[in-house]
ZAMARLUM-753387 format. One record per residue (C-alpha): residue in three letters; x, y, z. Coordinates in steps of 0.001 Angstrom, whole numbers, always signed. Example, Ala and Ser with C-alpha at 12.3 -4.5 7.8 and 13.67 -1.06 7.14 Angstrom:
<nodes>
<node res="ala" x="+12300" y="-4500" z="+7800"/>
<node res="ser" x="+13670" y="-1060" z="+7140"/>
</nodes>
This chain:
<nodes>
<node res="met" x="+232590" y="+292387" z="-207137"/>
<node res="thr" x="+229911" y="+295028" z="-207017"/>
<node res="ala" x="+229023" y="+296331" z="-203592"/>
<node res="lys" x="+225356" y="+296257" z="-202677"/>
<node res="leu" x="+223974" y="+298851" z="-205033"/>
<node res="ser" x="+220364" y="+299799" z="-205447"/>
<node res="arg" x="+218547" y="+299090" z="-208673"/>
<node res="glu" x="+218777" y="+302814" z="-209524"/>
<node res="glu" x="+222540" y="+302903" z="-208898"/>
<node res="leu" x="+223088" y="+299836" z="-211070"/>
<node res="asp" x="+220965" y="+301334" z="-213823"/>
<node res="arg" x="+222895" y="+304600" z="-213624"/>
<node res="lys" x="+226201" y="+302728" z="-214046"/>
<node res="cys" x="+225002" y="+300449" z="-216835"/>
<node res="trp" x="+222726" y="+302721" z="-218868"/>
<node res="pro" x="+225575" y="+304597" z="-220686"/>
<node res="val" x="+227041" y="+301252" z="-221773"/>
<node res="phe" x="+223633" y="+300120" z="-222960"/>
<node res="glu" x="+223045" y="+303358" z="-224899"/>
<node res="arg" x="+226360" y="+302886" z="-226736"/>
<node res="leu" x="+225551" y="+299251" z="-227507"/>
<node res="arg" x="+222053" y="+300095" z="-228676"/>
<node res="ala" x="+223502" y="+302610" z="-231159"/>
<node res="glu" x="+226213" y="+300179" z="-232346"/>
<node res="leu" x="+224371" y="+296839" z="-232272"/>
<node res="gly" x="+220667" y="+297573" z="-232087"/>
<node res="ala" x="+219888" y="+296992" z="-235768"/>
<node res="ser" x="+221804" y="+293705" z="-235946"/>
<node res="tyr" x="+220712" y="+292323" z="-232584"/>
<node res="arg" x="+217155" y="+293627" z="-232311"/>
<node res="asp" x="+215348" y="+292225" z="-229250"/>
<node res="trp" x="+218451" y="+290410" z="-227980"/>
<node res="leu" x="+219386" y="+290689" z="-224317"/>
<node res="val" x="+222475" y="+292493" z="-223135"/>
<node res="val" x="+223801" y="+291711" z="-219649"/>
<node res="ile" x="+226196" y="+294310" z="-218269"/>
<node res="glu" x="+228639" y="+293937" z="-215390"/>
<node res="pro" x="+228670" y="+297433" z="-213846"/>
<node res="glu" x="+232256" y="+297612" z="-212578"/>
<node res="thr" x="+234074" y="+296371" z="-215685"/>
<node res="gln" x="+231322" y="+297450" z="-218098"/>
<node res="glu" x="+231813" y="+294124" z="-219841"/>
<node res="tyr" x="+228703" y="+292953" z="-221629"/>
<node res="phe" x="+227272" y="+289673" z="-222855"/>
<node res="leu" x="+224795" y="+289314" z="-225724"/>
<node res="gly" x="+222303" y="+286523" z="-226214"/>
<node res="gln" x="+218722" y="+285517" z="-226834"/>
<node res="asp" x="+218355" y="+282980" z="-224043"/>
<node res="asp" x="+218359" y="+284561" z="-220598"/>
<node res="tyr" x="+219667" y="+281443" z="-218815"/>
<node res="glu" x="+222515" y="+280928" z="-221270"/>
<node res="ile" x="+223635" y="+284546" z="-221259"/>
<node res="leu" x="+223529" y="+284779" z="-217459"/>
<node res="ala" x="+225526" y="+281535" z="-217193"/>
<node res="arg" x="+228240" y="+283011" z="-219426"/>
<node res="ala" x="+228302" y="+286234" z="-217405"/>
<node res="arg" x="+228436" y="+284362" z="-214068"/>
<node res="lys" x="+231221" y="+282103" z="-215327"/>
<node res="lys" x="+233399" y="+285140" z="-216000"/>
<node res="his" x="+232253" y="+287205" z="-212987"/>
<node res="pro" x="+230927" y="+284725" z="-210391"/>
<node res="lys" x="+230439" y="+287260" z="-207592"/>
<node res="ser" x="+229071" y="+290144" z="-209618"/>
<node res="val" x="+225636" y="+291613" z="-209918"/>
<node res="phe" x="+224386" y="+292242" z="-213451"/>
<node res="phe" x="+221872" y="+294520" z="-215079"/>
<node res="thr" x="+219969" y="+293303" z="-218113"/>
<node res="tyr" x="+218358" y="+295268" z="-220902"/>
<node res="arg" x="+216689" y="+294316" z="-224157"/>
<node res="leu" x="+218041" y="+295890" z="-227359"/>
<node res="ser" x="+214878" y="+297428" z="-228769"/>
<node res="asp" x="+213374" y="+300769" z="-229724"/>
<node res="asn" x="+211649" y="+300961" z="-226350"/>
<node res="pro" x="+214178" y="+299322" z="-224038"/>
<node res="ala" x="+213122" y="+298068" z="-220682"/>
<node res="val" x="+215021" y="+296503" z="-217872"/>
<node res="asp" x="+214209" y="+292827" z="-218125"/>
<node res="tyr" x="+215459" y="+291977" z="-214686"/>
<node res="leu" x="+218141" y="+292479" z="-212102"/>
<node res="cys" x="+220378" y="+289414" z="-211811"/>
</nodes>
């Protein structure tokens, strides 16, 4: 379980994972969402935000997740 971290702290933990995934998967999964669990650095890919968050919560029910979109100009979609 992730302690109460600020949005900036979560981003700092998850961004390196996202950068690696963007380099590895970006071309094949363009505009897909990637949800990252900051402690384990496990990630979940999907196109439907509700479905992907449900899968992440099923595996890590008490975690906080950070979500990015795999694109050329990535943005944080939301904090879950």
